[in-house]
C-alpha positions in Angstrom: -0.1 0.0 0.2 1.6 4.1 -1.0 2.5 5.8 1.9 0.9 9.0 2.1 4.3 10.6 3.6 3.6 10.5 7.1 3.5 6.9 7.8 -0.3 6.4 8.4 -1.3 4.7 5.1 -3.0 1.4 7.7 -4.9 4.6 9.2 -5.8 6.1 6.1 -7.3 2.9 4.8 -9.5 2.5 7.7 -10.9 5.3 7.5 -12.1 4.6 4.0 -13.1 1.5 4.0 -15.4 2.8 6.8 -16.7 5.5 4.2 -17.1 3.2 1.8 -19.4 1.1 4.5 -22.0 3.4 5.4 -25.5 3.3 3.9 -26.3 5.9 1.0 -28.2 9.2 2.2 -31.4 9.9 0.4 -32.9 13.1 0.4 -36.2 12.9 2.5 -39.5 13.4 0.6 -39.9 16.5 2.7 -36.3 17.8 1.2 -37.3 17.3 -1.8 -40.9 18.6 -1.3 -39.9 21.8 -0.5 -36.6 21.9 -2.7 -39.8 21.7 -5.5 -41.3 24.7 -4.4 -38.5 26.8 -4.2 -37.8 25.9 -7.5 -41.7 27.0 -8.8 -41.7 30.1 -7.4 -38.7 31.0 -8.7 -39.8 30.3 -11.5 -43.2 32.3 -11.1 -41.2 35.6 -9.4 -39.1 35.5 -13.2 -42.6 35.8 -15.1 -44.0 37.9 -13.1 -41.2 40.0 -13.7 -40.9 39.5 -17.6 -44.0 42.3 -18.4 -41.5 44.5 -15.7 -38.8 44.4 -17.7 -40.8 44.7 -20.9 -42.1 47.8 -20.1 -39.0 49.7 -18.7 -37.2 48.7 -21.8 -40.2 50.5 -23.5 -40.0 53.3 -21.6 -36.1 53.7 -22.0 -37.1 53.3 -26.3 -39.6 56.3 -25.4 -37.5 58.5 -23.6 -34.6 58.1 -26.4 -36.6 59.1 -29.2 -37.6 62.1 -27.1 -34.4 63.3 -26.3 -33.2 63.2 -29.8 -36.4 64.9 -30.8 -35.9 67.7 -28.5 -32.4 68.1 -29.2 -33.2 68.1 -33.0 -36.0 70.9 -32.3 -34.3 72.6 -30.1 -31.3 73.4 -33.0 -31.0 77.5 -33.6 -30.5 76.7 -37.7 -27.4 77.5 -39.5 -25.1 80.0 -40.8 -26.1 82.2 -44.0 -24.6 84.6 -46.3 -26.9 87.6 -46.3 -24.6 89.6 -48.5 -21.1 90.0 -49.9 -18.8 93.2 -50.8 -15.4 93.7 -52.6 -13.7 90.7 -53.9 -11.1 88.0 -53.7 -11.0 85.1 -51.3 -12.1 84.2 -47.8 -10.6 80.7 -46.3 -12.4 78.6 -44.5 -10.4 75.9 -42.1 -7.5 76.7 -44.2 -9.5 76.5 -47.4 -9.7 79.4 -49.9 -12.8 79.6 -51.6 -13.3 82.8 -53.9 -16.1 85.4 -52.4 -18.0 85.2 -55.6 -18.9 81.7 -54.9 -21.8 81.7 -52.5 -23.1 78.8 -53.3 -19.3 77.4 -51.9 -19.3 79.6 -48.9 -22.2 78.4 -47.4 -21.7 75.0 -47.9 -18.3 75.3 -46.0 -20.1 77.8 -42.8 -20.8 75.5 -40.0 -20.0 76.2 -35.7 -16.7 76.1 -34.4 -14.9 76.9 -38.3 -11.8 79.8 -38.7 -13.2 82.3 -41.3 -10.7 84.0 -42.6 -11.2 87.4 -45.2 -9.1 89.0 -47.6 -7.7 92.3 -47.9 -11.2 93.4 -49.9 -13.4 90.5 -48.8 -16.2 91.1 -46.4 -19.0 89.6 -45.3 -22.3 89.6 -43.9 -23.5 86.2 -42.2 -27.0 85.5 -40.0 -28.7 82.8 -38.3 -31.7 83.0 -38.9 -33.6 85.0 -36.5 -30.9 85.4 -33.7 -28.0 87.1 -35.2 -25.9 88.6 -37.9 -22.4 89.2 -38.1 -20.0 91.5 -40.5 -16.9 90.2 -40.7 -14.8 92.9 -42.9 -11.5 92.7 -44.2 -8.6 91.1 -42.9 -10.6 89.7 -40.3 -9.7 86.3 -38.5 -12.9 84.8 -37.1 -14.2 81.3 -35.3 -17.6 81.2 -36.0 -20.0 80.3 -32.8 -22.8 77.8 -32.9 -26.4 78.7 -32.8 -28.3 79.7 -29.2 -30.4 76.8 -29.2 -33.8 77.7 -28.8 -35.1 76.1 -25.2 -31.3 74.5 -23.7 -27.5 75.4 -24.5 -28.2 79.1 -25.4 -24.5 80.1 -24.5 -22.4 79.9 -27.1 -18.2 81.2 -27.8 -16.4 82.9 -30.5 -13.1 83.7 -30.7 -12.0 86.6 -33.0 -8.1 87.0 -33.8 -7.9 90.0 -35.6 -9.6 92.2 -37.4 -12.8 93.7 -36.5 -16.8 91.9 -36.9 -19.9 94.0 -36.1 -23.1 92.1 -34.8 -26.7 92.7 -34.4 -29.0 90.1 -32.1 -32.6 89.5 -32.9 -35.6 88.6 -31.1 -34.5 84.9 -31.0 -31.3 85.6 -29.4 -33.5 87.0 -25.9 -32.4 85.2 -23.3 -29.4 83.5 -25.1 -25.6 84.6 -24.1 -22.8 85.3 -27.0 -19.2 84.9 -25.5 -16.0 86.1 -28.0 -12.9 85.5 -26.5 -10.0 88.0 -27.1 -6.4 88.0 -26.9 -6.5 91.0 -23.8 -10.2 89.4 -22.5 -14.0 88.4 -24.0 -16.7 90.4 -25.0 -20.3 89.5 -23.5 -23.3 90.0 -25.8 -26.8 89.5 -24.3 -28.4 91.5 -26.8 -27.4 94.7 -28.8 -26.0 96.0 -32.0 -22.0 96.3 -31.3 -18.3 95.9 -32.9 -15.3 94.4 -31.4 -11.6 95.2 -32.7 -8.2 93.0 -32.1 -5.3 95.3 -34.2 -2.4 97.1 -33.3 -4.8 99.6 -30.8 -5.3 96.4 -28.6 -9.1 94.9 -28.0 -12.0 97.1 -27.9 -15.8 96.8 -28.0 -18.0 99.4 -29.1 -21.9 99.4 -27.9 -24.5 101.0 -30.0 -27.4 99.9 -27.8 -28.4 97.1 -25.9 -26.1 95.3 -23.0 -22.0 94.7 -23.1 -19.7 93.4 -21.1 -15.8 93.3 -21.5 -14.1 90.7 -19.0 -10.5 92.0 -18.5 -8.3 90.4 -15.6 -8.8 93.4 -13.5 -12.7 92.6 -13.4 -15.8 92.9 -15.7 -16.9 96.2 -16.8 -20.3 97.2 -18.6 -19.4 99.4 -22.0 -22.9 101.9 -21.5 -24.3 102.6 -25.1 -22.5 105.2 -27.1 -19.2 104.0 -25.6 -16.1 102.1 -26.6 -13.8 100.1 -24.3 -10.1 99.3 -25.3 -7.9 97.3 -23.3 -4.0 98.4 -24.9 -1.8 95.4 -26.3 0.1 94.5 -22.9 -1.9 96.0 -20.7 -4.6 94.6 -18.2 -6.7 96.9 -17.4 -8.9 98.7 -20.0 -10.5 102.3 -20.1 -13.8 103.7 -21.1 -14.0 106.3 -24.2 -16.8 107.6 -26.4 -17.4 105.6 -29.3 -16.2 106.9 -32.5 -18.6 108.3 -35.4 -17.1 106.6 -38.6 -18.2 102.9 -35.6 -21.1 104.2 -34.7 -22.4 105.1 -38.6 -21.2 101.7 -39.2 -23.5 100.2 -36.9 -26.6 102.2 -37.6 -26.4 101.1 -41.1 -26.1 97.5 -40.0 -28.9 97.8 -37.7 -31.3 100.1 -40.2 -30.2 96.8 -42.8 -31.2 94.4 -40.6 -34.5 95.6 -39.3 -35.5 96.9 -42.8 -35.3 93.1 -43.7 -37.8 92.7 -41.1 -35.5 90.2 -38.9 -32.2 88.1 -39.7 -31.9 85.9 -42.0 -34.8 87.1 -44.1 -33.2 86.6 -47.0 -29.8 88.1 -48.8 -29.6 91.3 -49.6 -27.5 93.3 -51.0 -24.2 95.0 -49.0 -25.0 98.8 -48.3 -21.0 99.7 -47.1 
């Protein structure tokens, strides 16, 4: 007989023989009945839970469909070209498009694209009923998204150089446009305004409405008829009267948009 390694082979064999001599253990009738009842009741619970699982899955599908519909209905529209002025090319994310190619320009416009106008090219862009932006020559701007109709009402643009002029429509009420600049940012909530980034620094001009200039030293409200300038390399801006030439351009933009009804009412000739 093989030894288990501890010298107890005879004893181990006696234990094995004793176990083999025991009578077989048979489950009692009561144990079998109880096991059958528990198994059956578990199946019944699973059957009762199945309709609940189906209802939950259906509710989730409906919620998902409603969420998708709400997202589509909330979309605030697309950028369109209201007018062009001058000649030359416009770069959209590095792609050069002739100013005369209105269809090509329109198809390239989208939230977040980088628009750069040439030395003699000017664009007037619109979000229907919400916002008009004039992108003047030699300007580089990253376009904002359209504010949502009910949510997603805060949008952001970035002006790298040049000048833009803007006018908000009725659909913009309650929305918020932030324009990032090298020296701070501009916060628009409803107004006719201009934002400049040039050798003089960063500047916002306000014809009417509410605009705030956020600087390193705080946030300042720019009153109608005023402008705020942050000179290059300085952290604080200065408040000045709006220049007559800029006020005239903003008045012309406001009159053109209001004469057309609301922003996005259709293409028109640039009147500059």
